[in-house]
C-alpha distance (Angstrom), angle and dihedral (degrees) to the residues before:
residue distance angle dihedral
X1 . . .
X2 3.78 . .
X3 3.79 124.3 .
X4 3.78 134.3 -151.4
X5 3.77 141.6 179.3
X6 3.79 115.4 -96.0
X7 3.77 100.7 -113.8
X8 3.79 109.5 -54.5
X9 3.81 94.3 -30.4
X10 3.77 125.0 109.3
X11 3.82 91.0 -117.8
X12 3.81 113.2 117.3
X13 3.81 117.4 -148.8
X14 3.79 134.2 176.7
X15 3.82 114.2 -104.2
X16 3.80 87.6 -116.9
X17 3.80 120.4 58.6
X18 3.80 114.5 -162.1
X19 3.80 110.5 -135.6
X20 3.80 110.6 -142.8
X21 3.81 98.3 -162.4
X22 3.82 90.8 105.2
X23 3.80 93.0 61.1
X24 3.78 122.8 77.9
X25 3.78 133.0 47.9
X26 3.79 112.5 23.9
X27 3.80 90.7 -163.4
X28 3.80 89.8 67.8
X29 3.81 96.4 62.4
X30 3.79 131.0 2.6
X31 3.81 93.2 -128.4
X32 3.82 95.8 52.3
X33 3.80 120.2 109.2
X34 3.77 126.7 -138.8
X35 3.79 122.0 -131.1
X36 3.79 95.7 -89.1
X37 3.80 92.8 50.9
X38 3.81 92.5 43.3
X39 3.81 96.1 51.5
X40 3.84 97.4 75.8
X41 3.80 90.3 50.8
X42 3.78 94.9 48.4
X43 3.80 88.6 45.9
X44 3.81 89.6 51.4
X45 3.79 90.0 51.3
X46 3.79 92.7 48.7
X47 3.80 92.3 48.2
X48 3.81 89.2 50.8
X49 3.80 90.0 55.9
X50 3.80 101.5 -98.4
X51 3.80 108.1 150.1
X52 3.81 101.1 163.0
X53 3.83 120.8 85.9
X54 3.80 129.0 178.4
X55 3.79 130.5 -163.8
X56 3.83 138.7 146.0
X57 3.78 137.1 -138.6
X58 3.81 91.6 -117.7
X59 3.81 95.6 55.6
X60 3.80 104.2 110.8
X61 3.81 88.8 -18.7
X62 3.79 92.9 -68.7
X63 3.79 98.7 -41.4
X64 3.81 91.3 108.7
X65 3.80 89.8 57.8
X66 3.80 91.0 49.8
X67 3.81 92.4 50.1
X68 3.80 92.2 43.3
X69 3.78 92.7 52.6
X70 3.79 94.9 48.5
X71 3.81 94.6 45.9
X72 3.78 95.3 48.2
X73 3.80 92.2 48.0
X74 3.80 89.6 53.1
X75 3.78 97.7 43.5
X76 3.80 102.8 42.4
X77 3.81 127.0 59.9
X78 3.81 94.7 -134.8
X79 3.78 143.3 3.0
X80 3.81 89.6 -107.0
X81 3.80 91.1 60.0
X82 3.80 95.1 75.5
X83 3.80 140.9 37.6
X84 3.80 115.4 -127.2
X85 3.79 125.9 -163.1
X86 3.80 131.4 -177.5
X87 3.80 136.9 167.4
X88 3.79 144.0 -133.3
X89 3.83 134.6 -156.7
X90 3.80 114.5 73.5
X91 3.84 121.2 94.7
X92 3.80 115.7 -78.0
X93 3.80 96.5 179.0
X94 3.76 145.5 -5.4
X95 3.81 97.7 -79.2
X96 3.81 117.2 102.3
X97 3.81 87.4 -131.5
X98 3.80 93.9 52.5
X99 3.80 92.9 83.6
X100 3.78 142.5 42.6
X101 3.78 129.7 42.5
X102 3.79 104.0 -67.2
X103 3.77 118.2 137.9
X104 3.80 88.6 -110.5
X105 3.78 94.2 54.7
X106 3.82 98.7 38.6
X107 3.80 93.1 53.0
X108 3.81 92.7 45.0
X109 3.80 93.8 43.2
X110 3.80 96.3 53.6
X111 3.80 90.6 53.0
X112 3.80 91.4 48.3
X113 3.81 91.5 48.6
X114 3.79 92.2 49.7
X115 3.81 90.5 51.4
X116 3.79 92.0 51.0
X117 3.80 92.9 44.6
X118 3.80 92.4 46.6
X119 3.79 94.4 -132.9
X120 3.79 138.7 111.5
X121 3.79 94.8 -128.6
X122 3.78 145.6 6.6
X123 3.76 120.7 -133.8
X124 3.80 94.4 -139.5
X125 3.81 124.8 25.1
X126 3.80 111.5 -169.5
X127 3.78 134.2 -168.2
X128 3.80 104.3 -129.2
X129 3.82 95.1 -149.7
X130 3.80 141.1 -10.0
X131 3.80 114.9 -80.3
X132 3.81 110.1 -139.3
X133 3.82 91.4 -174.7
X134 3.81 98.0 57.4
X135 3.83 126.4 65.6
X136 3.80 108.8 -111.5
X137 3.81 89.0 -130.4
X138 3.80 90.1 61.9
X139 3.79 92.5 49.8
X140 3.80 96.5 46.0
X141 3.82 92.9 47.8
X142 3.81 90.9 49.7
X143 3.81 91.3 49.8
X144 3.81 89.4 48.6
X145 3.79 89.3 54.5
X146 3.81 90.1 50.8
X147 3.81 89.1 56.2
X148 3.81 93.8 43.2
X149 3.80 89.5 51.7
X150 3.81 89.5 56.2
X151 3.80 93.6 -116.7
X152 3.81 93.0 118.5
X153 3.79 130.2 23.4
X154 3.82 96.0 -156.8
X155 3.79 138.1 4.2
X156 3.79 129.7 -134.5
X157 3.79 140.1 179.6
X158 3.79 137.2 -138.3
X159 3.83 138.3 -151.4
X160 3.79 112.2 -12.5
X161 3.77 139.5 121.5
X162 3.78 117.5 -76.2
X163 3.81 91.8 -118.3
X164 3.80 90.0 56.4
X165 3.80 92.1 49.9
X166 3.81 91.1 47.8
X167 3.81 90.5 49.0
X168 3.80 92.3 52.2
X169 3.80 92.1 47.6
X170 3.80 92.9 48.7
X171 3.80 91.4 47.2
X172 3.80 90.4 54.5
X173 3.80 92.9 43.6
X174 3.79 93.9 52.6
X175 3.81 92.6 48.3
X176 3.80 95.9 42.9
X177 3.79 92.2 -116.1
X178 3.80 129.6 141.4
X179 3.81 114.1 -76.4
X180 3.78 129.7 -147.2
X181 3.79 115.1 -91.5
X182 3.81 98.2 -171.9
X183 3.79 144.1 35.2
X184 3.80 119.7 -151.1
X185 3.78 102.8 -162.5
X186 3.79 141.2 163.3
X187 3.79 104.4 -95.1
X188 3.78 134.1 146.9
X189 3.81 140.9 125.3
X190 3.80 91.2 -77.9
X191 3.82 95.9 45.6
X192 3.81 113.2 41.1
X193 3.80 102.7 150.6
X194 3.82 89.0 116.8
X195 3.82 87.9 72.8
X196 3.81 89.7 72.9
X197 3.81 99.8 65.1
X198 3.80 117.2 -19.4
X199 3.80 101.4 56.4
X200 3.82 94.3 47.8
X201 3.81 89.0 48.6
X202 3.81 91.8 51.0
X203 3.80 91.8 47.1
X204 3.81 91.6 50.1
X205 3.81 93.4 47.6
X206 3.80 98.3 40.8
X207 3.81 94.0 -114.7
X208 3.80 118.5 156.0
X209 3.81 117.7 -123.7
X210 3.81 121.3 -139.7
X211 3.82 107.2 -177.6
X212 3.78 116.1 -153.3
X213 3.80 122.7 -155.3
X214 3.82 89.1 28.2
X215 3.81 90.6 170.9
X216 3.82 95.0 43.6
X217 3.81 93.4 -107.7
X218 3.80 89.8 -49.7
X219 3.80 96.1 -48.6
X220 3.81 92.2 117.0
X221 3.81 90.6 46.6
X222 3.79 92.4 57.4
X223 3.80 103.1 -104.0
X224 3.81 92.1 133.2
X225 3.79 137.2 43.5
X226 3.79 134.0 -155.2
X227 3.77 113.2 -80.3
X228 3.80 96.0 30.4
X229 3.80 105.7 -61.4
X230 3.83 113.5 157.7
X231 3.79 122.5 -157.9
X232 3.82 104.4 178.3
X233 3.80 139.0 44.0
X234 3.79 91.5 -111.1
X235 3.81 93.6 49.2
X236 3.79 88.8 53.4
X237 3.80 93.1 52.6
X238 3.79 103.9 38.1
X239 3.82 110.3 99.5
X240 3.80 91.5 167.7
X241 3.80 90.0 66.2
X242 3.80 88.9 57.8
X243 3.80 89.3 58.1
X244 3.79 95.9 45.1
X245 3.80 104.6 43.7
X246 3.80 135.0 37.4
X247 3.78 140.8 -168.3
X248 3.81 92.3 -89.5
X249 3.80 88.1 66.3
X250 3.77 89.3 68.3
X251 3.81 88.0 78.6
X252 3.81 86.0 71.5
X253 3.80 91.1 43.2
X254 3.81 89.8 53.0
X255 3.80 91.0 52.0
X256 3.80 90.1 51.3
X257 3.79 92.5 48.4
X258 3.81 92.8 48.7
X259 3.79 94.4 50.8
X260 3.81 91.9 42.0
X261 3.80 89.3 55.6
X262 3.79 90.6 50.6
X263 3.80 92.2 48.8
X264 3.80 92.9 42.5
X265 3.80 94.3 -126.2
X266 3.83 133.7 116.4
X267 3.79 116.1 -88.6
X268 3.80 91.3 -121.2
X269 3.78 90.9 56.9
X270 3.78 91.7 51.2
X271 3.81 93.9 48.2
X272 3.80 90.9 50.8
X273 3.81 91.3 47.3
X274 3.81 88.5 55.5
X275 3.82 89.8 55.1
X276 3.79 93.9 44.9
X277 3.78 89.4 52.9
X278 3.80 92.6 61.6
X279 3.82 108.1 102.3
X280 3.81 93.6 -136.7
X281 3.80 96.3 51.9
X282 3.79 116.0 98.2
X283 3.81 100.4 175.5
X284 3.80 133.5 -18.8
X285 3.81 114.0 -130.6
X286 3.80 102.4 -122.2
X287 3.79 125.6 -166.4
X288 3.81 118.7 -149.8
X289 3.79 131.1 -171.5
X290 3.82 96.3 157.7
X291 3.83 132.2 44.6
X292 3.82 89.8 -117.6
X293 3.81 90.1 61.6
X294 3.80 89.8 60.5
X295 3.80 92.5 42.7
X296 3.80 89.7 56.4
X297 3.79 93.2 46.6
X298 3.80 95.5 48.8
X299 3.81 92.9 43.9
X300 3.81 90.7 50.8
X301 3.80 89.9 64.9
X302 3.79 90.7 69.6
X303 3.82 96.9 39.5
X304 3.79 113.6 103.3
X305 3.81 123.5 -163.4
X306 3.78 124.7 -154.9
X307 3.80 121.1 -126.9
X308 3.80 88.4 -107.6
X309 3.80 91.7 53.2
X310 3.80 92.1 49.0
X311 3.80 89.5 50.9
X312 3.80 91.1 51.8
X313 3.79 91.4 52.4
X314 3.79 93.7 46.7
X315 3.82 98.9 43.8
X316 3.85 98.7 83.0
X317 3.81 94.0 51.6
X318 3.79 118.5 131.6
X319 3.82 121.8 -162.8
X320 3.80 117.4 -105.8
X321 3.75 135.6 -155.9
X322 3.79 111.4 -100.8
X323 3.80 109.9 -77.7
X324 3.77 134.7 -171.4
X325 3.80 102.2 25.0
X326 3.80 97.2 110.4
């Protein structure tokens, strides 16, 4: 495993971040794993050198946070041995105040997350989306108070327009509040719209990038075929993927498969290596429900692509409408 600083901070993270969304309540989604089934995978990740773990309060209505906290306490010798991230924004109940990024909800949500995680602090507290109903000044001041209270070491953001991210950063800068150190955005070989605005902004401002859906919900790993074929349980029960990707994206998938065959490596490993080779990317957030998923992710860290190979993979790309900001 390789390690890097998260943006320009002093925080060291593994180049692979294990996404914990797949672990929690199996009644929520057929492909989710309960705690007992998740433990061997999280142990495998830890033994491979993964020290960075990402979850959110909304994942399985908080069950993912509970499972994440228990597993990490069992598998690591101390709280300082791993980096823990969670998120806030999506509804956590029926109350109109139990959602969004108001001061009321942010301050209540961090306490609820810490209780579920069984820890005194998270290393990275992220806003899951942009809240159009709350003034950005209110949100940034509340997040600053979370950091000042010692409940989070750093703050990050996820999926929004570059102008929104710049506005939030400037608001914090002018007020002397804590600024975001990371952006967790939708970015992979099939969806590269973030290269237009967000990635250049992050590079200019020294913000770490933590791409989610690095394999396009399994598309780049081969869980789907042209014309609607489905090869895994998740692919067969993932309507969001149908909205986000289309048959034309298989031109990119074909390029990945062809080069993977030449290199003698799995397609998933190659697609992750492409992401890891981007200078702005700190650590892709990788989901894993099988040992092979982790093997591919860890092996991708050491796989280097030539400029010619990167060009081959990128050539079939077709622009997309903006995805993932709502």
